[in-house]
N, CA and C of each residue as an Amber inpcrd file, in Angstrom:
protein
   450
  82.9300000 125.0080000-114.1220000  83.2100000 123.8000000-114.8620000
  83.5730000 124.1750000-116.3060000  84.6610000 123.6210000-116.7940000
  85.1240000 123.8730000-118.1560000  84.5950000 122.7760000-119.0730000
  83.9340000 123.1920000-120.1690000  83.3160000 122.2280000-121.0810000
  83.8360000 122.4010000-122.4970000  84.0060000 121.2730000-123.1710000
  84.4190000 121.2800000-124.5740000  83.3880000 120.5390000-125.4150000
  83.2950000 120.9480000-126.6650000  82.4400000 120.2900000-127.6470000
  83.3250000 119.8610000-128.8100000  83.3380000 118.5700000-129.1000000
  84.0730000 118.0410000-130.2460000  83.0560000 117.5130000-131.2480000
  83.1720000 117.9580000-132.4940000  82.3380000 117.4160000-133.5620000
  83.2480000 116.5670000-134.4380000  82.9550000 115.2720000-134.4920000
  83.7590000 114.3580000-135.2910000  83.3170000 114.4120000-136.7480000
  84.2890000 114.4800000-137.6260000  83.9990000 114.4980000-139.0480000
  83.6930000 113.1080000-139.5790000  83.2160000 113.0780000-140.7910000
  83.0840000 111.8430000-141.5650000  83.1950000 112.2610000-143.0230000
  83.3570000 111.3060000-143.8960000  83.6660000 111.6080000-145.2850000
  82.6490000 112.5610000-145.9150000  83.1480000 113.6460000-146.5260000
  82.2700000 114.5410000-147.2770000  82.0140000 113.9610000-148.6690000
  81.2380000 114.6720000-149.4530000  81.0620000 114.2800000-150.8450000
  82.3320000 114.6420000-151.6170000  82.4790000 114.1100000-152.7990000
  83.7030000 114.3310000-153.5770000  83.9340000 115.7930000-153.9400000
  82.8710000 116.6010000-153.9550000  83.0270000 118.0320000-154.2510000
  83.2780000 118.8530000-152.9840000  83.5900000 118.1860000-151.8910000
  83.9080000 118.7990000-150.5870000  82.7110000 119.4190000-149.8830000
  81.5110000 119.1220000-150.3300000  80.3320000 119.5390000-149.5770000
  80.0120000 118.4240000-148.5790000  79.3090000 118.7610000-147.4990000
  79.0250000 117.7390000-146.4850000  78.1280000 116.6210000-147.0140000
  78.4430000 115.4070000-146.6470000  77.5410000 114.2810000-146.8830000
  76.3540000 114.4540000-145.9310000  75.3080000 113.6710000-146.1190000
  74.1560000 113.7710000-145.2140000  74.5610000 113.5050000-143.7690000
  75.4140000 112.5010000-143.5550000  75.8500000 112.1850000-142.1920000
  76.6710000 113.3180000-141.5960000  77.5730000 113.8980000-142.3820000
  78.3750000 115.0130000-141.8780000  77.4760000 116.2100000-141.5810000
  76.5170000 116.4860000-142.4520000  75.5790000 117.5940000-142.2220000
  74.7870000 117.3770000-140.9360000  74.3850000 116.1330000-140.6630000
  73.6480000 115.8340000-139.4250000  74.4990000 116.1080000-138.1950000
  75.7640000 115.7420000-138.2610000  76.6660000 116.0070000-137.1350000
  76.8350000 117.5070000-136.9230000  76.9900000 118.2450000-138.0150000
  77.1350000 119.7030000-137.9190000  75.8850000 120.3090000-137.2850000
  74.7090000 119.9050000-137.7640000  73.4590000 120.4600000-137.2340000
  73.2840000 120.1490000-135.7540000  73.5960000 118.9380000-135.3430000
  73.4930000 118.6010000-133.9220000  74.5010000 119.4140000-133.1120000
  75.6990000 119.5890000-133.6340000  76.6970000 120.4190000-132.9550000
  76.2140000 121.8500000-132.7780000  75.6130000 122.4170000-133.8180000
  75.0710000 123.7850000-133.7350000  73.9600000 123.8720000-132.6870000
  73.1010000 122.8590000-132.6670000  72.0000000 122.8350000-131.6960000
  72.5510000 122.8140000-130.2700000  73.5240000 121.9470000-130.0060000
  74.1250000 121.8770000-128.6710000  74.8060000 123.1870000-128.3110000
  75.4800000 123.7910000-129.2790000  76.1770000 125.0600000-129.0550000
  75.1950000 126.1580000-128.6410000  73.9940000 126.1500000-129.2320000
  72.9740000 127.1430000-128.8840000  72.3700000 126.8830000-127.5070000
  72.2680000 125.6070000-127.1290000  71.6120000 125.2310000-125.8770000
  72.5230000 125.2970000-124.6600000  73.8140000 125.1120000-124.8540000
  74.7470000 125.0380000-123.7340000  75.9230000 125.9740000-123.9660000
  76.6860000 126.1970000-122.9100000  77.8840000 127.0230000-123.0090000
  79.1050000 126.1220000-123.0450000  79.9150000 126.2890000-124.0800000
  81.1510000 125.5210000-124.2150000  82.3310000 126.4770000-124.2290000
  83.3600000 126.1280000-123.4650000  84.5690000 126.9410000-123.4140000
  85.4570000 126.6940000-124.6280000  85.3430000 125.5030000-125.1970000
  86.1360000 125.1400000-126.3740000  85.2610000 124.3710000-127.3520000
  85.4470000 124.6660000-128.6230000  84.7770000 123.9270000-129.6910000
  85.8670000 123.4130000-130.6220000  85.8050000 122.1240000-130.9410000
  86.8260000 121.4960000-131.7770000  86.1410000 120.7380000-132.9070000
  86.5990000 120.9940000-134.1190000  86.1550000 120.2590000-135.2930000
  87.2740000 119.2810000-135.6210000  86.9800000 117.9860000-135.6270000
  88.0260000 116.9750000-135.7620000  87.8390000 116.1140000-137.0040000
  88.8660000 116.0930000-137.8530000  88.8590000 115.2220000-139.0250000
  89.8100000 115.7110000-140.0880000  90.5970000 114.8090000-140.5980000
  91.5610000 115.1310000-141.6480000  90.9520000 115.0060000-143.0360000
  91.7990000 115.0580000-144.0680000  91.3000000 114.9180000-145.4410000
  90.8320000 113.4870000-145.7040000  89.6130000 113.3470000-146.1640000
  89.0200000 112.0290000-146.4130000  88.1940000 112.1280000-147.6960000
  88.6570000 111.5240000-148.7380000  88.0230000 111.5480000-150.0670000
  88.2070000 112.8750000-150.8000000  88.6680000 113.9050000-150.1240000
  88.9610000 115.1960000-150.7530000  90.2420000 115.7360000-150.1200000
  90.9180000 116.6730000-150.7900000  92.1230000 117.2480000-150.1840000
  91.8160000 118.1940000-149.0180000  90.5620000 118.5810000-148.8690000
  90.1740000 119.5110000-147.7990000  89.8060000 118.7000000-146.5600000
  90.4320000 118.9940000-145.4080000  90.0980000 118.2510000-144.1860000
  88.6260000 118.4080000-143.7940000  88.0890000 117.3600000-143.2210000
  86.7150000 117.4040000-142.7150000  86.5400000 118.5550000-141.7310000
  87.5580000 118.7960000-140.9110000  87.4780000 119.8690000-139.9110000
  87.3000000 121.2310000-140.5720000  87.9640000 121.4540000-141.6880000
  87.8660000 122.7310000-142.4050000  86.4740000 122.9050000-142.9890000
  85.9270000 121.8270000-143.5550000  84.5760000 121.8730000-144.1180000
  83.5650000 122.2100000-143.0190000  83.6870000 121.5420000-141.8720000
  82.7460000 121.7850000-140.7690000  82.8690000 123.2080000-140.2320000
  84.0910000 123.6400000-139.9750000  84.2940000 124.9670000-139.3770000
  83.7780000 126.0730000-140.2960000  83.9570000 125.9020000-141.6050000
  83.4760000 126.9060000-142.5590000  81.9590000 127.0560000-142.5010000
  81.2630000 125.9980000-142.1160000  79.8030000 126.0320000-142.0320000
  79.2870000 126.4590000-140.6600000  80.2090000 126.7290000-139.7370000
  79.8280000 127.0820000-138.3630000  80.5740000 128.3250000-137.8810000
  80.5360000 129.4250000-138.6220000  81.3170000 130.5940000-138.1980000
  80.8930000 131.1400000-136.8390000  79.6360000 130.9510000-136.4750000
  79.1410000 131.4520000-135.1900000  79.7490000 130.7060000-134.0090000
  80.3320000 129.5450000-134.2680000  80.8800000 128.7310000-133.1840000
  82.3600000 128.9960000-132.9380000  83.0070000 129.7000000-133.8700000
  84.4500000 129.8880000-133.7100000  85.1100000 128.5310000-133.7750000
  85.8270000 128.1890000-132.7550000  86.3960000 126.8540000-132.6610000
  87.7370000 126.7050000-133.3380000  88.3230000 125.5470000-133.0920000
  89.6190000 125.2310000-133.6700000  89.5060000 123.9230000-134.4400000
  90.4730000 123.7130000-135.3210000  90.4730000 122.5080000-136.1410000
  91.5440000 121.5300000-135.6930000  91.1600000 120.2880000-135.6330000
  92.1060000 119.1750000-135.5230000  91.9980000 118.5070000-136.8840000
  93.0010000 118.7040000-137.7320000  92.8730000 118.3430000-139.1460000
  93.7830000 117.2010000-139.6090000  94.2310000 116.3790000-138.6930000
  95.1460000 115.2860000-139.0420000  94.5030000 113.8980000-138.9580000
  93.4370000 113.7510000-138.1980000  92.8430000 112.4320000-137.9150000
  92.2740000 111.7780000-139.1620000  92.5260000 110.4750000-139.2610000
  92.0010000 109.7000000-140.3790000  91.0460000 108.5940000-139.9210000
  90.8480000 108.4720000-138.6040000  89.9210000 107.4710000-138.0780000
  89.4800000 107.8870000-136.6770000  88.5690000 107.1320000-136.1120000
  87.9860000 107.4740000-134.8110000  89.0280000 107.5150000-133.7010000
  89.8820000 106.5240000-133.6630000  90.9240000 106.4840000-132.6320000
  91.7870000 107.7420000-132.7060000  92.2060000 108.1240000-133.9130000
  93.0250000 109.3310000-134.0750000  92.2430000 110.5900000-133.7180000
  90.9380000 110.6230000-134.0450000  90.1150000 111.7800000-133.6530000
  90.2540000 112.0430000-132.1590000  90.0270000 111.0040000-131.3710000
  90.0640000 111.1580000-129.9200000  91.4840000 111.4500000-129.4500000
  92.4400000 110.6760000-129.9130000  93.8370000 110.8540000-129.5040000
  94.3330000 112.2690000-129.8090000  94.0460000 112.7650000-131.0070000
  94.5330000 114.0840000-131.4000000  93.7980000 115.2330000-130.7120000
  92.6370000 114.9500000-130.1370000  91.8970000 115.9850000-129.4000000
  92.3050000 116.0600000-127.9310000  93.0350000 115.0650000-127.4330000
  93.4150000 115.0580000-126.0140000  94.0800000 116.3630000-125.5900000
  95.1190000 116.8430000-126.2950000  95.7430000 118.0930000-125.8400000
  94.8090000 119.3020000-125.9470000  93.8220000 119.2250000-126.8330000
  92.9060000 120.3450000-127.0450000  91.8310000 120.4380000-125.9660000
  91.5930000 119.3360000-125.2540000  90.5870000 119.3400000-124.1820000
  91.2250000 119.2340000-122.8010000  92.5380000 119.2990000-122.7530000
  93.2370000 119.2030000-121.4690000  92.7090000 120.2730000-120.5140000
  92.4110000 119.8640000-119.2980000  91.8890000 120.7820000-118.2920000
  90.3770000 120.9240000-118.2970000  89.7020000 120.3250000-119.2600000
  88.2370000 120.3880000-119.3000000  87.6530000 119.3560000-118.3360000
  86.5860000 119.7440000-117.6730000  85.8970000 118.8440000-116.7530000
  84.8920000 117.9540000-117.4740000  84.3700000 118.4530000-118.5950000
  83.3260000 117.7340000-119.3220000  83.5740000 117.9070000-120.8160000
  83.5230000 116.7980000-121.5400000  83.7350000 116.8260000-122.9860000
  82.5260000 116.1940000-123.6640000  81.8760000 116.9810000-124.5210000
  80.7490000 116.5030000-125.3120000  81.2700000 116.1890000-126.7070000
  80.8760000 115.0390000-127.2410000  81.3350000 114.6120000-128.5590000
  80.1210000 114.3090000-129.4280000  80.1150000 114.8690000-130.6400000
  79.0380000 114.6280000-131.5950000  79.5380000 113.6650000-132.6650000
  78.7560000 112.6370000-132.9120000  79.0470000 111.6530000-133.9530000
  77.7170000 111.1290000-134.4760000  77.7390000 110.1180000-135.3030000
  76.5060000 109.4870000-135.7800000  76.0110000 108.4790000-134.7430000
  74.7100000 108.2630000-134.7060000  74.1150000 107.3900000-133.6840000
  74.7380000 106.0000000-133.6370000  74.9570000 105.3860000-134.7990000
  75.5110000 104.0280000-134.8020000  76.9410000 103.9780000-134.2770000
  77.5970000 105.1120000-134.2090000  79.0120000 105.2360000-133.8400000
  79.1970000 105.5230000-132.3430000  78.1290000 105.8300000-131.6440000
  78.2040000 106.2710000-130.2450000  78.9220000 105.2830000-129.3200000
  78.5890000 103.9870000-129.3170000  79.2440000 103.0960000-128.3460000
  80.7690000 103.0700000-128.4600000  81.2850000 103.0330000-129.6890000
  82.7470000 102.9700000-129.8460000  83.4020000 104.2900000-129.4650000
  82.7970000 105.3940000-129.8700000  83.3470000 106.7100000-129.5070000
  83.3700000 106.8660000-127.9920000  82.2770000 106.4750000-127.3440000
  82.1920000 106.5940000-125.8850000  83.2880000 105.7710000-125.2140000
  83.4830000 104.5420000-125.6720000  84.4950000 103.6710000-125.0680000
  85.9050000 104.2440000-125.2450000  86.2360000 104.6540000-126.4580000
  87.5720000 105.1920000-126.7230000  87.7920000 106.4740000-125.9300000
  86.8090000 107.3640000-125.9400000  86.9520000 108.6460000-125.2340000
  87.1010000 108.4390000-123.7320000  86.3070000 107.5370000-123.1600000
  86.4190000 107.2910000-121.7160000  87.7740000 106.7020000-121.3600000
  88.3540000 105.9150000-122.2550000  89.6830000 105.3530000-122.0180000
  90.7840000 106.4090000-122.1090000  90.5930000 107.4080000-122.9580000
  91.6910000 108.3150000-123.2880000  91.6020000 109.7160000-122.6960000
  90.3990000 110.1840000-122.4060000  90.2220000 111.5670000-121.9510000
  89.8580000 111.5740000-120.4770000  90.5900000 112.3570000-119.7210000
  90.3710000 112.4560000-118.2790000  89.3500000 113.5590000-117.9910000
  88.0850000 113.2630000-118.2730000  86.9850000 114.2020000-118.0390000
  85.6870000 113.4050000-118.1330000  84.5930000 114.0320000-117.7120000
  83.2770000 113.4090000-117.9060000  82.9830000 113.4410000-119.4040000
  82.5720000 112.3220000-119.9560000  82.3240000 112.2020000-121.3920000
  80.8280000 112.0810000-121.6490000  80.3230000 112.8950000-122.5940000
  78.9340000 112.8130000-123.0390000  78.9780000 112.7100000-124.5620000
  78.4330000 111.6250000-125.1050000  78.4530000 111.4370000-126.5550000
  77.0330000 111.5820000-127.0940000  76.8940000 112.3960000-128.1310000
  75.6000000 112.6880000-128.7470000  75.5540000 112.0550000-130.1350000
  74.4800000 111.3450000-130.4430000  74.3440000 110.6810000-131.7380000
  73.4280000 111.4340000-132.6810000  73.9660000 111.8140000-133.8270000
  73.1900000 112.4930000-134.8690000  72.5190000 111.4520000-135.7650000
  71.5580000 111.9040000-136.5420000  70.8440000 111.0120000-137.4640000
  71.8240000 110.3390000-138.4210000  71.5610000 109.0770000-138.7150000
  72.4590000 108.2950000-139.5640000  72.2160000 108.4680000-141.0590000
  70.9870000 108.7690000-141.4510000  70.6030000 108.8880000-142.8630000
  70.9550000 107.6380000-143.6530000  70.4640000 106.5020000-143.1750000
  70.7040000 105.2240000-143.8460000  69.3960000 104.4640000-143.9640000
  69.3710000 103.5480000-144.9130000  68.2400000 102.6250000-144.9810000
  68.3920000 101.6390000-143.8270000  67.3670000 100.8710000-143.5690000
  67.4280000  99.8860000-142.4910000  68.5750000  98.9050000-142.6640000
  68.7700000  98.4220000-143.8900000  69.8510000  97.4770000-144.1550000
  71.2160000  98.1430000-143.9850000  71.3740000  99.3640000-144.4930000
  72.6430000 100.0810000-144.3350000  72.9680000 100.2840000-142.8600000
  71.9480000 100.6410000-142.0870000  72.1720000 100.8600000-140.6560000
  72.5310000  99.5550000-139.9440000  71.8900000  98.4750000-140.3300000
  72.2090000  97.1740000-139.7490000  73.6650000  96.7960000-140.0480000
  74.0940000  96.9900000-141.2810000  75.4760000  96.6860000-141.6650000
  76.4450000  97.5870000-140.9150000  76.1390000  98.8940000-140.8430000
  77.0160000  99.8350000-140.1370000  77.1230000  99.4800000-138.6580000
  76.0080000  99.1110000-138.0500000  76.0130000  98.7330000-136.6330000
  76.8500000  97.4760000-136.4180000  76.7210000  96.5090000-137.3150000
  77.5200000  95.2850000-137.2220000  79.0100000  95.6180000-137.3240000
  79.3720000  96.4550000-138.2940000  80.7840000  96.8450000-138.4590000
  81.2960000  97.5730000-137.2240000  80.4690000  98.4370000-136.6630000
  80.8750000  99.1740000-135.4580000  81.1100000  98.2310000-134.2880000
  80.2440000  97.2400000-134.1350000  80.4340000  96.2700000-133.0450000
  81.7360000  95.5060000-133.2360000  82.0260000  95.1490000-134.4730000
  83.2840000  94.4540000-134.7660000  84.4880000  95.3590000-134.4680000
  84.3990000  96.6230000-134.8530000  85.4870000  97.5720000-134.5800000
  85.6480000  97.8150000-133.0850000  84.5500000  97.8530000-132.3500000
  84.6250000  98.0260000-130.8980000  85.3050000  96.8190000-130.2590000
  84.9330000  95.6220000-130.6720000  85.5930000  94.4150000-130.1460000
  87.0880000  94.4350000-130.4510000  87.4520000  94.8420000-131.6500000
  88.8690000  94.9210000-132.0180000  89.5880000  95.9290000-131.1200000
  88.9690000  97.0830000-130.9150000  89.5680000  98.1000000-130.0380000
  89.7680000  97.5290000-128.6360000  88.7430000  96.8680000-128.1170000
  88.8320000  96.3130000-126.7590000  89.9300000  95.2560000-126.6440000
  90.1310000  94.4680000-127.6770000  91.1850000  93.4450000-127.6550000
  92.5800000  94.0600000-127.7380000  92.7100000  95.1300000-128.4730000
  94.0450000  95.7000000-128.7240000  94.4290000  96.8270000-127.7810000
  93.5130000  97.3010000-126.9580000  93.7930000  98.4370000-126.0660000
  93.4210000  98.1200000-124.6260000  93.9380000  97.0430000-124.1090000
  93.6670000  96.6710000-122.7160000  94.7260000  97.2260000-121.8240000
């Protein structure tokens, strides 16, 4: 069975260091990489708030994982779409994102990638109110995706 691991980026800090959420995704990706065998590792994310792509920031912090960069994506839909050719032929694709983001990532990935999809949620690092707002926004974005991609 051929397996891929995709770590989705999110906005870094303005000095190009990982935000808490990005660091959580990286750490969860490293943990999965140590626990399982992946034939392909992909860091996905374009430049967001800095000229350096999220994928470059992540890959630089994970030299033990090797991997390739998908450095053009500016949103979740593009992350998945741009990773399709990179996971072609894989039987199972694991995707790391933040916990509040899991339902939308799972839906988009299952629609677009022809493989078994497993989505892992990293710590959000938000206050209760921030998490409530983020979850509400994600539900709204998921509904929008479902309406526009039937």
